[in-house]
LOLO-406680 format. One line per 4 residues: their letters; for each residue x, y, z of N, C-alpha, C. Coordinates in steps of 0.1 Angstrom, whole numbers, plus 5000, padded with zeros to 4 digits. Each point is the difference from the previous one (the first is absolute). Layout:
REM residues N
a) X:Y:Z:X:Y:Z:X:Y:Z; ...;
This chain:
REM residues 229
mrda) 7170:2970:8842:5003:4997:5014:4994:5011:5009; 4999:5012:4996:4994:5010:5008:4986:4998:5000; 4993:4995:4989:4986:4998:5000:4996:4988:5010; 5009:4990:5001:4998:4990:5008:5001:5004:5016;
yhee) 5010:5009:5001:5002:5005:5013:4988:5009:5004; 4993:5008:4992:4990:5006:5004:4988:4993:5001; 4998:4990:4992:4991:4991:5002:4999:4993:5014; 5012:4996:5004:5001:4994:5015:4996:5010:5010;
ldsi) 5004:5013:4998:4995:5009:5010:4984:5002:5000; 4995:5000:4987:4987:5000:5000:4992:4988:5007; 5006:4988:4998:4997:4988:5006:5000:5000:5016; 5010:5006:5005:5000:5002:5014:4988:5008:5006;
gegl) 4997:5012:4991:4988:5007:5006:4988:4993:4998; 4998:4992:4990:4989:4991:4999:4999:4990:5012; 5011:4996:5004:4999:4990:5012:4996:5007:5013; 5005:5012:5000:4996:5009:5013:4984:5003:5000;
vema) 4995:5002:4988:4986:5001:4999:4992:4988:5003; 5006:4988:4995:4993:4988:5004:5001:4998:5015; 5011:5003:5007:5002:4997:5014:4989:5008:5006; 4998:5013:4997:4991:5010:5007:4986:4994:4997;
rlvg) 4996:4995:4989:4986:4995:4998:4998:4987:5008; 5010:4992:5001:4998:4987:5008:4999:5004:5015; 5008:5010:5006:4999:5002:5014:4987:5008:5003; 4996:5009:4990:4986:5007:5003:4990:4990:5000;
savg) 4999:4991:4990:4991:4989:5001:5001:4992:5013; 5010:4996:5005:5003:4993:5012:4994:5007:5012; 5003:5013:5001:4995:5007:5012:4983:5000:4999; 4996:5001:4990:4985:5001:4998:4994:4986:5003;
ratt) 5007:4990:4996:4994:4986:5002:5002:4996:5015; 5012:5005:5005:5003:4996:5014:4989:5008:5010; 4997:5011:4996:4989:5008:5009:4987:4993:5000; 4996:4994:4987:4987:4994:5000:5003:4986:5009;
aild) 5010:4994:4999:5002:4987:5007:5000:5003:5015; 5005:5010:5005:4999:5003:5015:4988:5005:5004; 4993:5007:4993:4986:5004:5003:4989:4989:4999; 5002:4992:4991:4990:4989:4998:5004:4987:5005;
adlk) 5012:4999:5008:5006:4988:5004:4999:4989:4989; 5007:5004:4989:5001:4990:4988:5013:4995:5000; 5001:4987:5004:5012:4993:5001:5005:4998:4986; 4992:4995:4990:5005:4998:4986:5006:5010:4995;
laes) 4994:5013:5000:5005:5012:4996:5014:5004:5007; 4999:4999:5013:5014:5003:5007:5010:4991:4995; 4998:4987:4998:5011:4991:4995:5005:5005:4987; 4991:5003:4991:5004:5004:4987:5008:5013:4999;
viaa) 4997:5009:5010:5008:5012:5002:5014:4996:5004; 5001:4992:5011:5013:4995:5004:5008:4994:4991; 4994:4991:4992:5007:4992:4988:5005:5009:4991; 4992:5010:4994:5004:5008:4990:5011:5009:5002;
dakv) 5004:5002:5012:5010:5009:5004:5014:4995:4993; 5000:4987:4998:5012:4994:4994:5003:5005:4987; 4989:5003:4992:5002:5007:4987:5006:5014:5002; 4996:5008:5008:5006:5013:5003:5015:4999:5003;
ddlq) 5003:4991:5007:5014:4998:5005:5009:4995:4989; 4993:4991:4991:5009:4996:4988:5002:5012:4990; 4988:5009:4999:5002:5011:4991:5011:5009:5006; 5000:5002:5012:5010:5009:5005:5014:4995:5000;
rdle) 5003:4987:5002:5012:4995:4998:5005:4999:4984; 4990:4998:4992:5005:5002:4985:5002:5013:4996; 4992:5009:5006:5003:5015:4995:5013:5004:5006; 5003:4996:5011:5012:5004:5008:5012:4993:4991;
arai) 5000:4988:4996:5010:4995:4992:5003:5006:4989; 4989:5003:4991:5001:5008:4989:5005:5014:5001; 4996:5007:5010:5006:5013:5002:5015:5000:5003; 5004:4991:5008:5014:4998:5003:5008:4996:4988;
alla) 4995:4991:4992:5007:4996:4988:5002:5011:4991; 4989:5011:4999:5001:5011:4992:5012:5010:5006; 5000:5001:5012:5011:5009:5006:5013:4994:4998; 5001:4987:4999:5014:4993:4997:5003:5002:4986;
rqqp) 4991:4997:4990:5003:5000:4986:5002:5014:4993; 4988:5008:5005:4999:5012:4993:5007:5013:5005; 5002:4998:5014:5005:5011:5008:4993:5014:4997; 4987:4999:5001:4991:5012:4997:5003:5013:5009;
vatd) 4999:5012:4993:5004:5012:5007:4987:5010:4999; 5000:5010:5008:4989:5010:5000:4987:4994:5002; 4989:5002:4992:4987:4997:5000:4999:4984:5000; 5007:4994:4992:4999:4985:4998:5003:4994:5015;
lriv) 5011:5005:5006:5005:4997:5013:4988:5001:5011; 4994:5011:4998:4990:5002:5010:4989:4990:4998; 4997:4997:4988:4988:4991:4997:5004:4986:5007; 5012:4996:4998:5004:4986:5005:5000:5000:5015;
vtsl) 5008:5010:5005:5000:5001:5014:4987:5003:5008; 4991:5008:4995:4988:5002:5005:4990:4988:4998; 5002:4993:4990:4991:4988:4999:5002:4989:5009; 5013:4999:5005:5005:4991:5010:4992:5004:5012;
rmsa) 5001:5012:5004:4994:5005:5012:4984:4998:5001; 4994:5003:4988:4985:4999:4999:4997:4985:5001; 5006:4992:4994:4999:4985:5000:5000:4996:5015; 5008:5004:5008:5001:4998:5014:4987:5005:5009;
dler) 4996:5012:4995:4988:5006:5006:4989:4991:4997; 4998:4995:4987:4990:4992:4997:4999:4986:5006; 5013:4994:5000:5000:4987:5006:4996:5001:5015; 5002:5011:5007:4998:5000:5013:4983:5003:5002;
sgdl) 4996:5007:4989:4985:5001:5001:4993:4987:4998; 5003:4992:4992:4997:4987:4998:5001:4991:5014; 5010:5003:5008:5002:4993:5013:4988:5006:5008; 4998:5012:5000:4990:5005:5010:4986:4997:4996;
aqhv) 4995:4997:4987:4988:4996:4997:4999:4984:5004; 5012:4993:4999:5001:4987:5004:4998:4999:5017; 5004:5009:5007:4999:5001:5014:4986:5001:5004; 4992:5008:4993:4985:5002:5001:4994:4984:4999;
akla) 5003:4994:4989:4994:4988:4997:5004:4989:5011; 5012:5000:5005:5004:4992:5010:4993:5002:5013; 4997:5013:5003:4993:5003:5010:4985:4992:5000; 4994:5003:4988:4987:4994:4996:5000:4985:5002;
rlrf) 5010:4993:4996:5002:4985:5002:5002:4997:5013; 5008:5007:5008:5003:4997:5014:4987:5001:5009; 4991:5008:4996:4987:5002:5009:4989:4992:4994; 5000:4994:4988:4990:4993:4995:4997:4988:5010;
peta) 4987:4998:5003:4987:5004:4991:4995:5014:5006; 5006:5006:5009:4996:5012:5005:5006:5011:4992; 4994:5013:5001:5007:5011:4994:5009:5008:5009; 5012:5004:4995:5007:5009:5009:4995:5014:5002;
vprd) 4992:5004:4993:4993:5014:5002:4986:5000:5004; 4999:5008:5013:4986:5000:5005:4991:5007:4990; 4987:4998:5001:4991:5004:4990:5000:5015:5000; 5001:5008:5011:4998:5014:5000:5013:5006:4994;
lhst) 5010:4992:4995:5011:5006:4994:5001:4995:4986; 4991:4992:4994:5000:4995:4987:5001:5011:4990; 4992:5010:5003:5001:5011:4989:5012:5007:4999; 5007:5003:5012:5014:5006:5000:5010:4992:4993;
vlem) 5000:4987:5003:5010:4992:4994:4998:4998:4986; 4987:5000:4995:4997:4998:4986:5005:5013:4994; 4997:5012:5005:5006:5011:4993:5013:5001:5000; 5008:4995:5010:5014:5001:4999:5005:4988:4990;
gqla) 4994:4991:4998:5004:4990:4989:4997:5005:4985; 4990:5007:5000:4995:5006:4987:5010:5012:4997; 5004:5007:5008:5008:5013:4999:5014:4994:4996; 5004:4990:5008:5014:4994:4996:5001:4994:4986;
qrlm) 4989:4995:4994:4999:4995:4987:5000:5012:4990; 4992:5009:5002:5001:5013:4992:5013:5006:5000; 5007:5002:5011:5013:5006:5000:5010:4993:4992; 4998:4986:4999:5011:4991:4994:4995:5002:4985;
akaa) 4988:5000:4997:4997:5002:4985:5004:5012:4995; 4999:5010:5009:5006:5014:4994:5014:5001:4999; 5008:4991:5010:5015:5000:4999:5003:4992:4987; 4993:4990:4997:5002:4994:4986:4998:5008:4988;
evii) 4990:5009:5001:4997:5011:4988:5012:5008:5001; 5005:5004:5011:5012:5010:5001:5012:4993:4992; 5002:4987:5004:5011:4994:4993:5000:4999:4984; 4985:4998:4996:4999:5000:4985:5001:5013:4994;
tkdv) 4994:5010:5006:4998:5013:4993:5013:5010:5003; 5006:4997:5012:5012:5009:5004:4994:5014:5004; 4987:5001:5005:4993:5013:5002:5004:5004:5013; 5009:5012:5001:5006:5005:5013:4988:5006:5008;
dlal) 4990:5007:4994:4989:5004:5007:4991:4990:5007; 4999:4989:4993:4992:4988:5005:5007:4995:5013; 5014:4998:4997:5008:4994:5011:5001:5008:5012; 5000:5014:4998:5000:5009:5012:4986:4999:5009;
qleh) 4989:4997:4991:4987:4998:5007:5000:4989:5010; 5007:4990:4998:4999:4988:5008:5002:5003:5015; 5011:5009:5002:5001:5003:5015:4989:5006:5007; 4992:5009:4992:4988:5006:5005:4990:4990:5001;
ddda) 4997:4991:4992:4990:4990:5001:5004:4990:5012; 5013:4998:5003:5003:4992:5011:4996:5006:5013; 4996:5013:5000:4995:5007:5013:4987:4991:5005; 4992:4996:4990:4988:4994:5004:5003:4987:5007;
mdll) 5010:4993:4996:5004:4987:5007:5004:5003:5014; 5007:5010:5001:5005:5004:5014:4988:5003:5010; 4991:5007:4994:4987:5004:5008:4993:4986:5004; 4999:4991:4991:4994:4988:5002:5007:4991:5011;
hral) 5013:5000:4999:5010:4994:5009:4997:5005:5014; 5000:5014:5002:4997:5006:5011:4986:4996:5006; 4991:4999:4992:4986:4995:5004:4999:4988:5007; 5009:4989:4995:5001:4988:5006:5004:5002:5013;
fqhl) 5011:5007:5004:5006:5001:5013:4990:5007:5009; 4992:5009:4994:4990:5007:5009:4989:4989:5006; 4997:4990:4990:4991:4990:5005:5007:4992:5011; 5014:4996:4997:5006:4992:5010:5002:5007:5014;
mddr) 5000:5013:5000:5002:5007:5012:4987:5003:5008; 4990:4998:4992:4987:5004:5006:4996:4990:5012; 4995:5006:5010:4996:4992:5012:4990:4991:4997; 4992:5001:4989:4991:4991:4998:5004:4988:4991;
wkhg) 5013:4999:4998:5005:4988:4992:4998:4988:5009; 4993:4991:4992:4996:4987:5007:5004:4988:4994; 5009:5000:4990:5004:4988:4993:5013:4994:5004; 5006:5004:5011:5011:4992:5006:5015:5006:4994;
ieta) 5009:4992:5006:5013:5005:4997:5005:4993:4986; 4996:4989:4999:5006:4993:4987:4994:5006:4987; 4987:5005:5001:4994:5007:4987:5007:5014:5001; 5003:5006:5011:5006:5014:4999:5013:4998:4994;
vdvt) 5007:4988:5002:5015:4999:4994:4997:4997:4984; 4990:4993:4997:4997:4997:4986:4996:5013:4993; 4992:5009:5005:4997:5012:4995:5012:5009:4998; 5008:5001:5010:5012:5008:5000:5009:4995:4989;
llgr) 5003:4989:4999:5007:4993:4988:4995:5005:4987; 4987:4997:4999:4993:5003:4987:5002:5015:4996; 4997:5008:5010:5003:5014:4996:5013:5003:4995; 5012:4994:5006:5013:5002:4997:5003:4995:4986;
yyer) 4994:4988:4997:5002:4994:4987:4995:5010:4988; 4988:5004:5003:4995:5010:4989:5006:5014:5000; 5004:5005:5011:5008:5012:5000:5013:4999:4994; 5007:4988:5002:5013:4998:4993:4998:4997:4986;
fadh) 4990:4994:4995:4998:4997:4987:4998:5013:4991; 4992:5009:5006:4998:5013:4994:5013:5007:5000; 5009:5000:5008:5013:5006:5000:5008:4995:4990; 4999:4988:4998:5008:4993:4989:4996:5007:4987;
avsv) 4986:4999:4998:4994:5007:4988:5005:5013:4997; 5001:5009:5011:5004:5014:4999:5015:5000:4996; 5008:4990:5007:5014:4999:4997:5002:4997:4985; 4993:4990:4994:5002:4998:4987:4999:5013:4991;
akrv) 4987:5008:5003:4998:5012:4992:5011:5010:5001; 5005:5001:5013:5011:5010:5002:5013:4996:4991; 5001:4987:4999:5012:4996:4993:4999:5002:4985; 4987:5000:4996:4998:5004:4986:5002:5014:4998;
vylv) 4997:5009:5010:5004:5015:4999:5015:5000:4998; 5007:4993:5008:5015:5001:4998:5005:4996:4987; 4994:4989:4996:5004:4994:4988:4998:5011:4987; 4990:5006:5002:4995:5009:4988:5008:5014:5002;
tgeh) 5001:5005:5011:5005:5014:5002:5014:5001:5006; 5005:4988:5006:5012:5001:5007:5000:5007:5013; 4989:5003:5004:4997:5009:5013:4991:4990:5009; 5002:5003:5012:4993:4992:5011:4985:5006:5000;
adel) 4991:4992:5003:4986:5006:5000:4998:5009:5010; 5006:4999:5011:4997:5010:5011:5005:5014:4996; 5011:5000:4993:5007:5012:4994:4989:5006:4989; 4994:4993:4992:4990:5005:4990:4988:5005:5008;
tqan) 4995:4993:5009:4988:5004:5009:5004:5014:5005; 5012:5001:5007:5001:5013:5006:5001:5011:4988; 5006:4997:4988:5001:5010:4990:4986:5002:4994; 4991:4991:5000:4987:5002:4995:4992:5009:5010;
tqsg) 5002:4998:5013:4993:5009:5009:5003:5014:4999; 5015:5002:4997:5003:5014:5000:4997:5007:4987; 4999:4991:4988:5000:5007:4987:4989:4995:4992; 4992:4991:5004:4987:4996:4993:5004:4985:4994;
pveg) 4990:4996:4992:4998:4984:4996:5014:4997:4992; 5005:4987:5004:5010:4994:4993:4996:4994:4987; 5007:5002:4990:4997:4995:4987:5009:4986:4999; 4992:4989:4994:5007:4988:4998:5010:5001:4989;
a) 5011:4993:5002:5010:5000:4989:4997:4990:4990;
C-alpha cells in the first residue's frame, strides 16, 4: 500500500514536469507566432492549452484523493499541498502563453509588435522559455541552489519589461495607441509568466527544506551559500 502511495506522489511530480514543459514550449511558440504573424501557429498554441488545463485538473483530483485517503503528514503533506500550488502556477503560465497567441490571432495578418521592438520581445519570449525549463529542472532535481537562482535570473526579465516602457514613453513613438496597448499587454504577459516560473521554484525550496525561499536567501546573504537538501 505504501509503495503505491509513493508511486502516486512520484506521478504527481511527473505531471508537474510535463505541465512545465508544455507551457515552456507554448510561450516559445506563441512568441514566434506574434513576431511572424503566424496564424496557424497561434491557433495551435491556443488549442494546446486545453491539455495543460486537463493535466492541472487531473493532478488536483489525484492530490485531493491522496489527502483524503492517506492523510499524509510532515514531508509528504508538504509535497501534496505544494504540488497543488505549483500546478496552479503552471496552469496560469499556460494561460499567459495563450494570451500572447490570442493577440497574434487578433492582429493577423498584421503583427502586434513594431519592427523596432522585435528583438526585445524575442528576448523576452526566449527568457520566459528558459526560466520555465529551469523550473522544470528544479522540480526534477529538487536542487535548492538552482531554485534560488531563478529569482536572480528573473531580474533580466524585469529589465526587458522596463525597456518596453521606455520605448512607449519615448517622444519618438510613432506606432499609435492600439500598438502601445498591445506592447503593454505583451510585456505584462511575459513578466507574469516569469514570475510564475520563479514561484514554482520557490515552492520547491519550501517542499525540500520546509523554509520559505526568501528566508533562505536572507540566510545565504548573511552566512554564505545555501546547500541543497
